[in-house]
N, C-alpha and C positions, 0 to 999 in steps of 0.2 A: 218195348217202349224205352225211351232214353231221356235222361235228365239234362237240362241245360243250365249253365252257369248264369245266375242272375246278376247283372252288372250294377254296381253302385258307383256313382260319380263323386260321392262326398269326399272332400279333402284332396281331390286329384287335380292335376293341372290341365283341365279341359276348359276351353272357353265356353261361354254360354251358347254360342252358335254351334260349336261342335257337339255339345250335349244335346241340343235341340235336334240337330241333324241325325245323330245316332239313334235317339229315342224315336224320332219319326220313322226312320227306316225300319227299326226293330218292330214298331207297332204295325206297320204295313206288312212286313214279312210275317209277323205272328198271325195276322188276319189271313194271309194266303195259306199258311200251314194249317190253320184251324179249319179252313174250308175243305182241306184235303184229308182231314182226319186227325190231326194233332189235337191234344187236349191239355188244358191247364190243370195242374195238380198243386195242392198245398203241401209243402214240406215244412216240418217243424223247424229245421235248421235254416233253410234257404228261402223260405217264404213261397211266393208263387213261382212255379217253374213250368216250362213247356216240355211236354213229352211228344216226340214225333213218332211216326209210324215206320215200320221196316221199308215200306214202299217209298217213302220220302228219302230214306237213306240210300236206297238203290238208285234213285233218280240222280243224286249227286255223285254217286260212285261211277256211274256209267256214262256221264256226259263228258264231252271234250270242248264244251263251250266255255272258253276262258272268261268271257264277260259275265256269264251266268254264275260261274263258280266264284268269281271275285265278289260279286254283289251278295251272294249267299253267305260267304264267310264274314264279310263285313257286317252284315246284319245279325248273323248267328255264328260267332267264332267257333263254337263247338263242332260245327260241320267240317272244320278243317281235317279232323281225323278220318273223314270218309271221302275226301276228294282224291282223285287219282294221284299216284305218287309222283308223276312227272311235274305236277303243279306244286306238290308239297316240297319238292327239291329245287324248284326254280326260285333262286334268291330274289331276282328282280320282281317276279310276280308276287312273291310273299311280302317283300318289303313295301311294295306299292299298296298292298292291301292293309298292312300294318299301319301305314301312315294315316289311313282313314279310320282305323279302329285298332289301337294298340293292344286291346284285350285278346286279339288273335294269338299273340305271343304265348299266352297262358295255355292255349289249347294245342300248341304245336308239339307237345311231347318231347321237348329237348332239341328239336331241330333249330339250327342256327343259334343255339344258346351260348356259343363261344364266339359269335360274330360281334365284335366290339361296336360297330356302327349301329347294328340293330338293337343290341342290348342297351346301349347308351340312349338311343332314341326313346325306347319304350319305358326305361326306368326313370328318365327325367320327366316323362309325361305322367307316369304313374309309378311311384316308388314301390308299390305293392308288387309290381312285375319283376323287380330286381331279384326276388327269390327264385325265379325260374331261370336265371342265368346260370352258366356253368360254374362248378366249384372253383375253377381256375380264375374266372373273372370276379367272382365274389370274394376271392382271396387276394386279388391283385390290389395292393394299397393305392397305387397311383390311379388306377381305373376307378376303384370304389370311391376314392376321395372326390373325384370329379362328379360322380353321381350324387354323393351325400351332400356335397356343398350346394347342390342345386335343390335338394329336398332331403332334409335331415331324417325324415321317416325311413329312408332307405337303409340307415345304419343297422336296423334290426335284422336285415336280410343279408348283410355282409357275413363273411366267415367268422367263426367263433374267435379265431386268433385276432382278427381286426377289432371285433367288438370288445375284446379284453385288453386291447393295447391302449393304455392311457394316453400316451403321446399322440397316437392317431386320433383318438376322440377329442383331445384338446385342440389339435390342429383343425379338425372338422368344425368344431364349435367356433373357433376363431375366424376361419376363412370362408364361412358360408356366404353364398350369394343370393339364394332364394329363400326357401323355408328353413329356418334354423332347426337344430336337432331338439325334438321334444325330450325332456329329461326322463319321461317314462319309457322311452325307447332305448335308453342306455342301460347296460347291465346293472343289476342292483347294487353291486359293490361301489360303483361310481356315484350313485345317488347319495352316498355317505362320504364322498370325497370332496372336501371343501373347494379345492382348485377347480374341479369339474363343475360343481354346482354354481360356483361364482361365475364361471365363464358362461354357463347356460342361462342364468338369470340376467346377465348383462345384455345378452342378445334378445331374450324374450322373458320379460318379468314374470309372466304367468307360469313359467317353469317352477316357480317357488312352490307351487302346489304339489309337485312331485318330489320335493326334497324331503329328507328325513326330518323328524320332529325337531331335532337339535338345531338344524340349520334354519328352520322356520322361526327359531328363537335367537338367531345369530344376527346381531346388528349389521355387521359388514355385508352379509348376504342380502338381508332384507332391504337395506338402503340401495344397493345396486339394483335390486328388483324393482323397487318403486321409482327409481330414476328412469328406468326403461318404461314402466307401465304403472302409474299410480294406483290403478285398481287392484294390482297384485297385493296391496295391503291386506286384502281379505284373506290371504293365505298365511299371513304372519301369525305368530303366536299371540295369545290374548294379552300377554304382557307388553309386547311391542305395539299392539294396536291401541294401547293406553299410554304410549310413549309420545310426549308432545312433539319432540323434535322429529321423530319418524313420521308422524301424521302430517306435520307442516311440510315436510319434504314430499310426501305423497300428494297433497293437494296442490302443490306447485305444478306437478306434472298433470294431474287430472282432478278437477274439483269433485268429481263423482266419488272419489275415494273417501270422501267424508262419511259416506254411509257405512263404511267398514271400520271406522274409528270406534273407540269405546264410547259408551253413553256419556261419560264424564266429558270427553273431549268434543263430542257433538253438541255440548252445551257451552263450550268455550267460545266466547264472542269473537276473539281475534281469529281463531281457527275457522269459524264458520264464515266470517267476513272474507277471509282469504280464499275459501272454497267457492263462495258465490261470485267472487271477482273472476274466477276461472270458469265457473259454470253456474249460472244463476238458478238453474232448476233444482239444485241440491238444497235450497232453502227449506224444502219440505222434509229433509232428512234430519232436521234439528227442531226441537220443541221451541226454539227461539222465534219461530214464525208467528207465535202468538204474543210476543213481547214488543209493545209499541216502540219503546225507546231503541231497542235493537233494530227494529224495522226501519226507523228513520235513518239510522247509520247504514243499514243495508241498501236502502234506496240510493243513498249518496254514492255508494260503491257501484251498484248496478241496478238502475231503475227497472230493468227488465224482470226483476224478481216478481213484479206485479203480474206477469203472465203466468206464474206458476203457483201463486198462493191459493190454497184451497182450505176449506173448513174454517175460515176466519172472516166472517162477513163484516166485522168491525174495520178490517183493513180497508175495505172498499168504500167506506163512508166516512172515514176519519179525515177531517179537514186538513190537519197538519201533514198527514202522509200524502194527501192529494196535492197539496201545495209543493211539497218536497219533490214529488214526481214531476210536477209541472216545471220546476226549475231545471230538471235534468232532461226531460223528454216529453213535451206536451202531446206528442202523437199517441203515446201509450194511453193517455186519458181520452183523447178525442175518438179513438177507434175501438176502445174496449167497452163492451156493454156491461161489464161487471161493476163499474164505479157508480156510486150514487152521489151525484154532485148537485148541490142545491143551486138555485137560480143565481144567487148573489155571487157564488164562487165561479159559476160558469161565465157570468158577465165579466168578472175580474180576469178570467183566463182568456177572454176573447172568443168564447165558444157560442156566444149569442149575439 
């Protein structure tokens, strides 16, 4: 009996249509194999795997049907090791199949691992596959940079010399076109290098979570991170999450970052008003949602906070708040079932 690689599409560059097609083909193929004696087994490491019978292997070994072989390896890449050698060595045949399922490259046992066109295709589709390229290509700076610029996750599969070349890493961080380099895929020494960390958070603010503790407390680095992604404030040190200027910068980028500010700053009226102007739903991230005077100011900034207020029934029956919302946007009152508006106010608003 034989184990099969269980494919995961998470984080890879497959379109939803490609995933659906591959999964459908795999499901149909599994059903065919199961009917002929294959069995599912549960493996602690790989989860559910399919074990095929010797007879099924012999079937693929002894056939000369090119279409049958192509369909089989597209559905089950691990069958590649058992197809006749003339098909294994046929570049056009192999590349055509790989274009339909790049995971075949993993099962090829090193065949065409030095073919730049094939390696480039599969690695840009799925950076995981770059590890199966030849040492020559994984150590070729120009070739590797082209792959890594497309998807930074491929850096971890480049040669050790490349991974430890600071200038190369900085160049890859600066020139990325697709998915930037996650800082956790960079060798550990560079996660403690300010120049590398600064470049990484400029591209992807959430990289701050992988920086060393001292850099999560570094104003320069945290400011660059929150300029890129306000929500990366959550990865800053406790001290900087209590820094008014830092928090103001974060909410300019993303009002949701208010929820990561210190308790003191989540009660700062100006900061909360700035946050709800950007994203009204964060009103519930501050205890000020129970403060009538604040709510009157908040409605002035963004009347749509009314759609997000919870656990404050007084808000929906307070005449001053209702009239303030009416000045800004009557439709919120007209179509919301939460407001308790008396007949006199309804008449004054033209709702009767």
